[in-house]
C-alpha positions in Angstrom: 24.9 -9.3 14.8 27.3 -7.8 12.2 30.6 -6.2 13.1 32.0 -3.9 10.3 28.5 -2.9 9.0 28.2 -1.4 5.5 25.8 1.3 6.8 27.7 4.5 6.5 26.7 6.0 9.9 27.4 3.0 12.1 30.2 0.4 12.9 28.1 -2.6 13.7 24.5 -3.8 13.8 22.9 -5.6 16.8 19.6 -7.5 16.5 18.5 -8.7 19.9 15.0 -8.3 18.6 13.8 -9.0 15.1 10.4 -8.5 13.4 8.2 -5.5 12.7 5.1 -4.3 10.9 4.5 -1.8 8.1 3.4 1.6 9.5 4.2 4.2 6.9 5.4 4.7 3.3 9.1 4.4 4.3 8.4 0.7 5.1 7.4 -0.3 1.6 10.8 -1.4 0.4 12.3 -2.2 3.8 15.5 -4.2 3.2 15.2 -6.1 6.5 11.7 -7.2 5.6 12.7 -8.4 2.1 15.7 -10.2 3.6 13.6 -11.9 6.3 11.3 -13.3 3.6 14.0 -14.4 1.2 17.6 -15.3 2.1 17.0 -15.5 5.8 13.5 -17.0 5.6 14.6 -20.2 7.3 17.0 -18.7 9.9 15.7 -19.2 13.4 15.8 -15.4 14.1 13.6 -14.6 11.0 11.5 -17.7 10.3 7.8 -16.9 10.2 8.2 -13.1 10.7 7.0 -12.3 7.1 4.3 -13.6 4.8 4.4 -13.8 1.0 2.4 -11.4 -1.0 2.3 -10.3 -4.7 4.4 -7.4 -3.7 7.0 -9.7 -2.0 7.5 -10.5 1.7 5.6 -8.4 4.2 6.1 -8.3 8.0 3.4 -10.2 10.0 3.8 -8.1 13.1 5.4 -11.0 15.0 8.6 -10.1 16.9 11.3 -12.3 18.4 13.8 -12.0 21.2 17.2 -13.5 20.1 18.8 -14.5 23.4 22.0 -15.7 21.6 22.8 -12.2 20.6 21.7 -10.2 23.6 25.0 -10.0 25.4 27.2 -9.6 22.3 28.1 -5.9 23.0 29.4 -6.8 26.4 32.1 -8.9 24.7 33.3 -6.1 22.4 36.0 -4.2 24.1 36.9 -1.8 21.3 34.4 1.1 21.2 31.9 1.0 18.4 28.8 2.8 17.2 26.1 0.1 17.2 22.8 0.3 15.3 20.2 -1.3 17.6 17.5 -3.6 16.1 18.5 -2.9 12.5 16.1 -5.7 11.4 13.2 -4.6 13.6 12.0 -1.8 15.9 12.9 -1.8 19.6 9.6 -0.1 20.3 7.3 -2.2 18.0 3.8 -2.9 19.2 4.5 -6.6 20.1 7.8 -6.0 22.0 7.2 -6.5 25.8 8.7 -3.9 28.1 10.7 -6.7 29.7 12.6 -7.2 26.4 13.3 -3.4 26.1 14.6 -3.4 29.7 17.0 -6.2 28.9 18.3 -4.3 25.8 18.7 -1.1 27.9 20.5 -3.0 30.7 23.1 -4.2 28.2 23.6 -0.7 26.9 24.0 0.6 30.4 26.7 -2.0 31.0 28.6 -0.9 27.8 29.7 2.7 28.3 32.5 2.2 25.8 30.0 1.9 23.0 27.5 4.3 21.4 24.1 2.7 20.7 22.0 4.2 17.9 18.3 3.5 18.3 15.9 4.3 15.5 12.1 4.0 15.6 8.9 4.8 13.7 7.0 4.6 17.0 8.1 7.6 19.0 5.0 7.6 21.2 6.0 4.4 22.9 9.7 5.4 23.1 8.7 8.6 24.9 6.4 6.8 27.3 9.1 4.2 28.1 12.0 6.7 28.6 9.9 9.2 30.6 8.3 6.7 33.0 9.6 7.3 36.5 10.2 3.6 37.2 12.2 2.9 34.0 15.7 4.0 35.1 15.7 1.9 38.3 14.3 -1.1 36.5 17.1 -0.9 34.0 19.8 -0.5 36.6 18.4 -3.4 38.7 18.4 -5.6 35.7 21.9 -4.6 34.9 22.9 -5.6 38.4 21.3 -9.0 38.0 23.2 -9.4 34.7 26.5 -8.7 36.4 25.8 -11.4 38.9 24.4 -13.9 36.4 27.2 -13.5 33.8 30.1 -12.8 36.2 31.2 -9.6 34.5 32.7 -8.3 37.7 32.3 -4.7 39.1 30.8 -2.3 36.5 31.2 1.4 37.0 28.0 3.5 36.6 27.6 6.5 34.5 28.8 9.1 36.9 31.9 8.9 39.2 29.9 10.2 42.2 27.8 7.1 42.2 28.9 3.8 43.7 29.6 0.9 41.4 27.4 -2.2 41.0 28.8 -4.7 43.5 27.6 -8.2 42.9 28.0 -9.1 46.5 25.9 -6.2 47.9 23.2 -6.3 45.2 22.5 -2.6 46.1 21.7 -0.5 43.1 22.6 3.1 42.7 20.8 4.6 39.7 23.2 6.3 37.3 22.7 9.1 34.9 19.3 8.9 33.0 18.8 9.0 30.1 21.9 6.9 29.3 24.5 9.2 27.7 25.7 6.6 25.3 22.3 6.0 23.7 21.2 8.1 20.8 17.5 8.1 20.2 16.1 8.8 16.7 13.1 8.6 14.5 12.6 7.8 10.8 11.3 10.8 8.9 10.6 10.1 5.2 8.4 13.0 4.3 6.8 16.2 5.8 3.8 14.3 7.3 6.0 11.9 9.2 8.3 14.8 10.3 5.3 16.7 11.7 4.0 13.6 13.5 7.3 12.2 14.9 9.8 15.0 15.6 7.8 16.8 18.3 7.4 13.6 20.2 11.1 12.9 19.9 11.9 16.4 21.2 9.7 15.6 24.2 11.6 12.4 24.9 14.4 12.2 27.5 17.6 11.6 25.5 21.3 12.5 25.6 21.3 12.8 21.8 18.3 13.1 19.5 18.5 12.5 15.7 16.5 11.8 12.6 17.0 9.5 9.7 15.4 10.9 6.6 15.9 7.8 4.5 14.3 6.9 2.3 13.6 10.6 1.6 10.4 10.5 -0.3 9.5 14.3 -0.3 10.7 17.7 0.9 11.0 18.2 4.6 11.0 21.5 6.5 12.3 20.7 10.0 11.2 24.0 11.5 7.7 23.4 10.1 7.6 20.1 12.1 7.8 22.1 15.3 4.5 23.1 16.7 3.3 24.2 20.1 4.7 26.4 22.8 6.5 24.1 25.3 7.0 25.4 28.8 10.7 26.2 29.5 12.0 23.5 31.8 14.3 24.2 34.7 17.4 23.0 32.8 17.0 25.6 30.0 18.5 29.0 30.4 15.5 30.5 28.8 16.9 33.9 27.9 17.5 33.7 24.1 15.3 34.9 21.3 14.8 31.4 19.9 13.4 30.1 23.2 10.8 32.8 23.0 9.8 31.5 19.6 9.2 28.0 20.9 12.6 26.3 20.1 12.3 24.8 16.6 13.9 21.4 16.1 17.1 22.7 14.5 17.9 25.2 17.2 20.4 23.8 19.7 21.1 26.4 22.4 24.8 27.0 22.5 24.5 28.6 25.9 25.4 25.9 28.4 26.5 23.4 25.8 29.5 22.6 28.0 27.2 21.2 30.6 25.2 18.2 29.3 22.3 18.9 31.5 21.7 22.6 30.5 20.9 24.5 27.4 19.8 21.5 25.2 16.9 21.7 22.8 16.3 20.5 19.3 18.0 17.9 17.2 21.6 16.9 17.5 22.1 15.0 14.2 20.4 14.6 10.8 21.0 11.7 8.4 19.5 11.7 4.9 19.6 9.4 1.9 17.7 8.0 -1.1 16.2 4.5 -1.4 18.1 1.5 -2.9 17.2 -1.9 -4.1 14.4 -3.3 -6.3 11.5 -1.0 -6.5 13.4 2.0 -5.1 11.7 5.4 -5.4 13.8 8.4 -6.6 14.8 11.2 -4.4 14.9 14.8 -5.8 18.3 16.4 -5.3 16.7 19.5 -3.8 15.2 17.5 -0.9 18.6 16.4 0.2 20.1 19.9 -0.4 17.4 21.5 1.7 18.2 19.3 4.8 21.9 20.0 4.3 21.3 23.7 4.2 19.0 23.7 7.2 21.6 21.8 9.2 24.4 24.2 8.1 22.4 27.2 9.1 21.7 25.7 12.6 25.1 24.2 13.2 23.7 20.7 13.3 25.9 17.8 12.0 24.6 16.4 8.7 25.4 13.0 7.1 24.4 12.2 3.6 24.2 8.5 3.4 23.6 7.7 -0.3 21.7 8.6 -3.4 20.4 5.1 -3.5 19.4 3.5 -6.8 18.7 6.8 -8.6 21.0 9.6 -9.7 20.3 13.0 -11.3 20.5 12.8 -15.1 19.4 16.3 -15.9 18.8 19.5 -14.0 16.6 21.6 -16.4 17.2 24.9 -14.6 20.9 24.5 -15.2 20.9 23.0 -18.7 17.9 24.8 -20.1 17.0 27.8 -17.9 14.8 29.3 -20.7 12.7 26.1 -20.9 13.0 26.0 -24.7 14.2 22.5 -25.3 12.0 19.5 -25.7 13.3 16.6 -23.6 10.3 14.3 -24.2 12.0 12.5 -27.0 15.3 12.1 -25.1 13.8 11.1 -21.8 10.5 9.3 -21.5 8.9 9.0 -18.1 7.4 5.7 -19.2 10.8 4.1 -19.2 11.6 2.0 -16.0 15.1 3.5 -15.7 13.9 7.2 -16.0 11.8 9.3 -13.6 10.7 12.9 -13.9 10.5 14.8 -10.7 9.9 18.3 -9.5 11.1 19.6 -6.1 7.6 19.8 -4.6 7.4 16.1 -4.8 5.2 15.6 -7.8 5.9 13.7 -11.0 5.6 15.1 -14.5 7.3 17.5 -16.9 6.3 20.8 -15.4 7.0 22.1 -11.9 9.4 23.9 -9.8 13.0 22.6 -10.1 12.4 19.9 -12.7 14.9 17.0 -12.7 15.3 13.8 -14.7 16.5 10.9 -12.5 18.1 7.8 -13.9 18.3 4.3 -12.3 22.0 3.6 -12.1 22.4 1.5 -9.0 23.7 2.4 -5.5 27.4 2.1 -6.3 27.3 4.2 -9.4 25.1 6.9 -7.8 27.5 7.3 -4.9 27.1 9.5 -1.8 28.4 12.9 -2.7 26.0 15.8 -2.7 27.1 18.5 -5.1 30.6 16.9 -5.2 30.9 17.0 -1.4 30.9 14.0 1.1 28.9 14.9 4.2 30.0 12.8 7.2 28.8 14.8 10.2 28.3 13.2 13.6 27.1 14.5 16.9 29.5 15.0 19.8 30.0 11.8 21.8 29.4 12.5 25.5 31.3 10.5 28.0 29.2 7.9 29.8 31.1 8.1 33.1 
């Protein structure tokens, strides 16, 4: 657990479950994996969760429940945004449903906090959140926790429901999905966007978001939307976008005042480049594209960081006629220089050619075209 987290989009990290496995290119330089195999290799919460390879520590797939940290959010009175399982994945293959229920029970008992859940396994997240028995199982476990830990009477998510009374042990299921839980998926490139975003959009959630970090290629969020979903009873269904199938970055404004009506698409987009040893460079246009897509759709956008790499040269701006020879000044064989084009390929030629330089996270900063983007979704009351 870490209060006062250095991650730009959260206030604290909470690691009731640690451990994971590599599932896609975004995992290659995972900071949590490297940390678990180095500085924290002998810590009880991390020991044995990685194996040594020529490329460095790699997750073994083993996961661990850290009982000592499970109830920490219950003891934090000041409201916080809390990143859940920052050093693992709540929906990883080896995590039993019983562990997930315990985590959700704690979140249900902490309406003062916002819990930010991020996964690369949206299929399991959808199956868990959509299961008809999940809500009652979570609230029953929350009731047991009230009795076990003596937290007293805890109000449920809606004032029309009764409170959990330890004496009566009678559970009234509150609002589901939990309104203080933001569910998100990691999207590092177009393939992962195409695979994960549609599943996220089909998952019951108060807030849906994506983390495009590390951003390893261009991402068109509307292109990630496919299929023609049936309009559900809670959608007004009379706008032109709904007739087109509701792409991810369309959030119906009709009925926005009522949480249960008029919601579709994504509520938040976070983007950033990779940092640390072995970091891969991010083309500036990939981040600009996500920024512009969000601006056009009215969706909050947060630019987290450039990461290790910063733009050294934009050829279209500095040499629009393509007459200069930069091969002598910048060699793509140098470890601190990378040549990128906006389509994701390396090399001298290509659309929107940039030279990127390895300068470190602090020097690279987090402004995009001299602007800091710190957008957040609207926080919905849990009561």
